[in-house]
LUMKEDO-544654 format. One record per residue (C-alpha): residue in one letter; x, y, z. Coordinates in steps of 0.25 Angstrom, whole numbers, plus 5000, padded with zeros to 4 digits. Layout:
N
aXYZ ...
END
This chain:
867
x473748935196 x474749025189 x474749005176 x475548925166 x475949045157 x476449125169 x477249015173 x477748965160 x478149125156 x478949115169 x479649005166 x480049035152 x480449155155 x481349105165 x481949015155 x482049115144 x482349245150 x482749185167 x482149255180 x481549325185 x480349355176 x479049415176 x478249285175 x479149215188 x478849345197 x477249345193 x477249195196 x477949225210 x476849335214 x475749235210 x476349125219 x476549215232 x475049275229 x474549135228 x475349065240 x475149235246 x476649185251 x477949305249 x479249285244 x479149185236 x480149135225 x480149045213 x481348975209 x481948875199 x482848755206 x484248725200 x484648585202 x486048605200 x486348695212 x484848635219 x484648785222 x483248835217 x483548975209 x482349095212 x481749145200 x480449225205 x480049295218 x481049325228 x482549305227 x482649285214 x483949215208 x484349175222 x484649025222 x484148945235 x484348815239 x483548695237 x483748635250 x483248695263 x482448805259 x480948825266 x479648885259 x480248815246 x478948765236 x479548655226 x479348665211 x479348545207 x478948445195 x479148305196 x480048305208 x481048385199 x481348525207 x480948645196 x480948755208 x480448805222 x479448925225 x480148995241 x479149075248 x478949135261 x477749085271 x476848955268 x476348915255 x474848905258 x474348855243 x475048745241 x474448675230 x474648805223 x476148795222 x476148645218 x475448685207 x476348815202 x477448705203 x477148605193 x476548715184 x477948785186 x478748645186 x478048605175 x478448715165 x479648755172 x479948585166 x479348625153 x480448745151 x481648635153 x481048545144 x480648645133 x482348705134 x482848555136 x481948525123 x482548655114 x483848605117 x483548455113 x482948515099 x484348605098 x484948465098 x484148415089 x484648535081 x486148485081 x485448395067 x485448495059 x486948565062 x487648395060 x486748385048 x487248505041 x488848505045 x489548435035 x491048425041 x491348395055 x492048525058 x490448605054 x489848495063 x490648515074 x490448655072 x489148675072 x489048575082 x489748655094 x488848775087 x487648735089 x487648655101 x488148795108 x486648845106 x486148755111 x486848735124 x487448865125 x488848895133 x489848985137 x490548895126 x490448775117 x491648685113 x491848565104 x493248515108 x494048405103 x495348345109 x496748375102 x497748295110 x497748315123 x496948445121 x495748495118 x495348585107 x493948675106 x493648625090 x492348715091 x491648805102 x490648905104 x490849035104 x491849005095 x493149075103 x493648935106 x493748875096 x495248795094 x495648825108 x496348705115 x495848645128 x497048585135 x496848445139 x497448435152 x496648565157 x495648555168 x494448605157 x494848465148 x494948385159 x493548425165 x492748425152 x493548345141 x492748195146 x492148085138 x490748095145 x489848215145 x489748295157 x489348435164 x490148525172 x489548625182 x490748745187 x492048655181 x492848755189 x493748745174 x494548835165 x494148855151 x495548885146 x495848995152 x494849095147 x493749165155 x492649055150 x492148995166 x491748855164 x490548845172 x489948735168 x490148655155 x489748525146 x490448435141 x490348315130 x491248225124 x490848225108 x491948095106 x493248065110 x494048185107 x492848285107 x491948375118 x490648455117 x491048565128 x489948655134 x490348785145 x489548865154 x487848835149 x487248975146 x485848995149 x485449115142 x484549215151 x483449135155 x483549025168 x484048895168 x483948815180 x485548765178 x486448865170 x487448725170 x487348635159 x486248515164 x486348355158 x485248395148 x486248485142 x487348375142 x486248285136 x486048395125 x487548405122 x487648245123 x486348225112 x487048335103 x488548275105 x487948145100 x487148225089 x488348285083 x489248145085 x488148085076 x488548205065 x489948165066 x489648035062 x488648085052 x489748175043 x490848065046 x489947985040 x489448065027 x491148105025 x491447935025 x490247925015 x490648055008 x492048015007 x491847895001 x490647914991 x491948014986 x492947904985 x491947804978 x491647934967 x493147954965 x493447814961 x492247804954 x492847934947 x494447884948 x493947774939 x493347834929 x494547914928 x495347804927 x494447754916 x494447894909 x496147904911 x496147754906 x495647784894 x496347914890 x497647844893 x497247744884 x496747864873 x498247934875 x498947814873 x498347814858 x498647954858 x500147924861 x500047834848 x499447924840 x500348014843 x501547954840 x501047914826 x500848054822 x501948104826 x502947984818 x501948034807 x502648144805 x504048204803 x503948344803 x504348384817 x503348494819 x502248424817 x502548314826 x502548414836 x501448464833 x500848314831 x501548304846 x501048424854 x499448384846 x499548254853 x499748294866 x498848434867 x497748374859 x496348314866 x496248224857 x497548184861 x498348184872 x497648314876 x498648394886 x498148544886 x499648604880 x501048554875 x502248614875 x503448574867 x505048604871 x505848534860 x507448534865 x508648614860 x509948534863 x510748644859 x510348734871 x509748634879 x508348704881 x506848654874 x506148754865 x504848774864 x504048714853 x502648724852 x501448744864 x500148714859 x498848714868 x497948834873 x498848954875 x497648994885 x496448974892 x495449034882 x496048934870 x495748824877 x494348784872 x494748844858 x495848764855 x495348624860 x493948644856 x494648654839 x495848554844 x494748444847 x493848484835 x495048454826 x495448314833 x494048274828 x494048274815 x495348164817 x495048014817 x496447984818 x497348054827 x498548034821 x497948094810 x497548214819 x498948234826 x499448244812 x498548364807 x498448424819 x499748444818 x499948494804 x498948614808 x499348654822 x500048774822 x501148804833 x501048964834 x500048964845 x500349064856 x500948934866 x501948894857 x502249054854 x502649044870 x503648934869 x504148934854 x505648914853 x505748964870 x506848874876 x506648804888 x507848774895 x507648624901 x508548634912 x507848734918 x506548674922 x506748534930 x505448484922 x506048524907 x507448454910 x506848334916 x506048314903 x506948354895 x508248294901 x507648174908 x506548144899 x505548114909 x504148164907 x503948274918 x502648334923 x502448434933 x501248464941 x500848554952 x501348484963 x502948484956 x502648624954 x502448674967 x504148664970 x504548674955 x504848814946 x505148794932 x505048884921 x504248794912 x503148804923 x502848944918 x502948894903 x501748824906 x500948904916 x500248754921 x500548664934 x500648524927 x501148484914 x502248384910 x503248404902 x503548264891 x505148234886 x505248224870 x506148114870 x506748094858 x507947984853 x509248044862 x508448164869 x507248224872 x506848324862 x505848414869 x504848424879 x503148424879 x502548504890 x501148474892 x500048524900 x498548534903 x498448674905 x496948714904 x496248574906 x496948564919 x497148404918 x498148334925 x499348254918 x499148124923 x500047994922 x499347924911 x499948074904 x501148054908 x501447924903 x500947974890 x501748064889 x502647964892 x502347884881 x502348004871 x503748084875 x504647964868 x503847944854 x503648084852 x504948134856 x505348054845 x504448084835 x504848214837 x506448214839 x506348124825 x505448234816 x506248354823 x507548244818 x507048234803 x506648374803 x508048434808 x508848334798 x507948374787 x508048554788 x509548504791 x509848454778 x508848574770 x509548654778 x511148654780 x511448714767 x510648844770 x511248854783 x512648834779 x512348944767 x511649044778 x512749014790 x513649064780 x512649184777 x512249224790 x513849214795 x514549304781 x513149394783 x513249404797 x514849444797 x514349564786 x513549614795 x514449624807 x515749664799 x514949794791 x514249834804 x514450004807 x514849964823 x515849884826 x515549744832 x516449664842 x515949524846 x516749474858 x516549364867 x516149314882 x517649304885 x517849444878 x518549394864 x517949464852 x517549384842 x516949474830 x517549624828 x516849684817 x517549774803 x516949884810 x517649874823 x518949834813 x518749984810 x518450044824 x519449984832 x520549964821 x520749824823 x520549714814 x519349594818 x520749494817 x521549574826 x520449584837 x519449424836 x519949344847 x520449484856 x519649544867 x519149694866 x519949764877 x521249744869 x520849864862 x521049964873 x520349994886 x519150054881 x518849934874 x519049834887 x517849934894 x517149874882 x517449744883 x517349744901 x515849794897 x515649664886 x515749584897 x514749654906 x513849634895 x514049484892 x513749494907 x512449574908 x511849544896 x511549674889 x512149744879 x513049874886 x513049994876 x514150114875 x513950244870 x515050344866 x516150254868 x517550334869 x518450224861 x519750294855 x520150214841 x521450224835 x521850354840 x520250424839 x519250424848 x517750364846 x516550344851 x515750214850 x514450174854 x514650024858 x513649914862 x514149774870 x512949664869 x513049524871 x513049434861 x511849324862 x511849194857 x510749154847 x509649114858 x510149244867 x510549134879 x512249174879 x512949264876 x514249234868 x514749364871 x514549514868 x514449604854 x515149754855 x514949844845 x515550004842 x514950094834 x515550224831 x515050354836 x516250444837 x515650524825 x514250524834 x514950574849 x515850684841 x514650734835 x513850754848 x515050814854 x514850934842 x513450934843 x513450954860 x514651064856 x513551134845 x512551114857 x513451194864 x513851294855 x512451324854 x512151334867 x513251444869 x512751524861 x511351524867 x512151544878 x512851664872 x511651754867 x510851714881 x512351754887 x512151914880 x510551904888 x511051874901 x512452004898 x511552114892 x510752124906 x511952134915 x512752224906 x511652314901 x511252334918 x512952374919 x512952484909 x511652544912 x512252564929 x513552594922 x512752704914 x512252744927 x513352754935 x514052834926 x512952934928 x512752944945 x514252934944 x514353024958 x513152974963 x513852874974 x512752804977 x512252774964 x513552764959 x513652634971 x512452574966 x512652544952 x514052504954 x513352404964 x512452354954 x513452354941 x514152264949 x513252174952 x512852164937 x514252144934 x514352004945 x512951964936 x513651994924 x514851904929 x514051774933 x513251784922 x514551764913 x515351674924 x513851584922 x513951604906 x515451564907 x515251444918 x514251374908 x514851394894 x516151384898 x516651224892 x516851114903 x517951144911 x519051054916 x518250984928 x518650954940 x518050834944 x518250764959 x517650684966 x516650754979 x515550734988 x514450794981 x513650804996 x514550895002 x514550974989 x513250994989 x513151035006 x514151135000 x513351204992 x512351195000 x513251285012 x513351385000 x511651404999 x511551385013 x511251525017 x510151545005 x509451415008 x509251465023 x508751615019 x507651535011 x507351445022 x507651335012 x507651165018 x508751125011 x508850965011 x509850875006 x509950735002 x511050634998 x511150474999 x512550475001 x513450565009 x514550555002 x514250564986 x515550574979 x515550634965 x516450654951 x516250794945 x516850934949 x516450984961 x516251124958 x515251114948 x514551024954 x514451124965 x514251244956 x512951124952 x512451124965 x512551264967 x511651314956 x510651204960 x510651244973 x510551394971 x509251374961 x508751284971 x508651394982 x508151504972 x507051404969 x506551364983 x505451454990 x505651495005 x505751405015 x505951265002 x506651165001 x507851104993 x508250974992 x509850904987 x509850764986 x511250684980 x511150544977 x511850444969 x511050364956 x511750264950 x513050314944 x512450454947 x512350564959 x511250644956 x510850774965 x509750834966 x509350984971 x507951004974 x507151154977 x505851174980 x504951274973 x504251274960 x504451154950 x505251214936 x504251244925 x504651124912 x504751224904 x505951294913 x506351164915 x506951164901 x507751274901 x508451264916 x509551214910 x509751294898 x510851444901 x510251564904 x508951524906 x508451544921 x507051584927 x507851664939 x507751824938 x509351824942 x510251714934 x510951674922 x510051534921 x511551464919 x511751404933 x510751274929 x511451254916 x512851264921 x512351154930 x512051064919 x513351114912 x513951064924 x513350934929 x513250874913 x514350924905 x515250944916 x514950814924 x514150714915 x512850734926 x511450774922 x510550884928 x508950914927 x507950974934 x506550894939 x505550994945 x504550934956 x502950984961 x503751034972 x505251114966 x506451064956 x507650964957 x508851004950 x509550874950 x511050824943 x511850714942 x513350674943 x513850554938 x514550474948 x516050474941 x517450464947 x518550524944 x519050374941 x517950344930 
END
């Protein structure tokens, strides 16, 4: 008899790794030996296909039809086909085969039962998944994930119906989550039925993908949801049927029932939790309602005590302090901060008066703790409010921010409603979403209430309250309490202000009268004794003030100039009047230095200042103040100083000229003597005469440059010309020299036509000197760059050459006459350029070295002949 362990191991290997395996082959060999037959095959019956699958012996893997085959011994258990043995020849010991059939079939059936038991146990484990899932989406997702492990398939889907189509809510693998299955597709028509089903080779396409549907299992979860399995996976081991079995369908149906129980449990728990929360909320609301009613009654009594305390004082300052303490004290209404703004009827603005409360988070605990300690000392609230008002100072940080500042209430939608319409304005986050108002940036909170203080005939101001630090919401009850306070507090404050105003007016009327007279006399005295002429002009150009110094400067008395225009004095004053109108537009001061005005046949120079005349609050411009300060003497002295400096420079230049002329004169004298000595030697005579001639030419060049530098400014021939064309002319003069040194020459300009108003020949001399110097200092193969561009009211020319940067000590001396770093040269080239640019053309010339070379830059003003 074949050992049970051998059969057990053979079937175990069959289910785990498949066929053939060594145990199955060993059984086949034992059977062949025992039965004395050859070509024996051991097979398993596949019921759905009605074939035998050869798993050992001859023709392993072949499928043999179950009907019409000879030499077959069926392996059965309780009339159920398990397999068969195929052989050649005649079996002699059939009893042995019967015994083997029982052993093999029992073992095989045992393994099938074991596999099904494992699946049943896995289905039972789904209960843990349902208990751990707290939400429906979690339950659905975890259910699909777990059941795909228990019934491995190419694709497991949890599908729900959306309108006419179907959507894959969850899937394993997750690649198909969210995809839609059209309701009219073959797949939908075959699969989504209201009863469980198994489809074998349905010959349908899945969403146009490469997934070929070989077998399919589907069962409805409810009327709108389905669980779908496509293509059962069989792993490494052998299974009798690779398609889904009825047992698989029963398992899935059981799992779906457990899933629906889980759904019911979640729904029940959620409903139960919701009901419990509702009960708790009702309890809290009831308790909160009782507390709110208590607080409302307390605040109603506070309103009475606050009104009583305010009526007990006639001092406006104390009344305001009592009011502010009543609003912010924890023993009273308890708002965090209170900002008081009183209305200025003349300017139609609100004026900041006081702002009490903590200035920042750090002060909150300290301020509130001390305030509560003081409040506990008083049994009577009225006494507490009155005495606290006497000790309260208004020099805190918050008050400093707004003290006496103006708040135009018509520029704020919130303030305008409170002041003009006399309505309490409650601003919260919802209102602020669509509103931009400057008062919001002042308060820096997202909820506040503006309470108008209503007097007998008008709104006298507003108080703005917030809970910046506690974060307590301003309730409707608070609004109603504040509505009661609005009228009574406004009247109390108005009465106190009127009382004080009447008292102050009575006491100060005479003082103000005498003070006004004194100030008027004093200001007039100052104006008339100023060393500068002062002229005040209205916005329409009419003169309203003409002091005594203006009378002295311009020879017109005050009576002659009042109600006249400044332009009546002449063309120079027309320009000043036009500038005065510009000051009115720009609202900025204009200053003129050394402004020439012919006065009574004499040339006078003035420093003129034209300033806007503001009102007391610097809100409106009433006119223009023009001051004239006579600086004629200063201008004359400045001209004299420049003349003296030029004479000193000429003296220094004379000494340098003597030094420069001495060398060529000495050379001339020496060679004249040699010429006398060698008068008969023709070759030496020609040589010496050539040297003498060259030195004379050099001497003439030195004298010409000295004369050019030292002569006074001649009459210039100014005309408009294109500066770019002039630079091109100068370049042509030096083109051969530039090419000899292989210099890269570059010319840049931001405009092809840059017109300047200047003496063309003098500017050409400047360009020649600068370009000649650049060529001399540029190494072989270097670069020269000329840039021309307009800058505001000037044109700028930059001549840059590559080379060694000029040292700082040399830079300071470049424009000094006769200073030169060259072996040959007078050192007058750059000083002449400076004279032409700055003295003759009111321009500017300077040098800017950089790491690669040096730039000589000069600027000329853009002025036309008409100007």
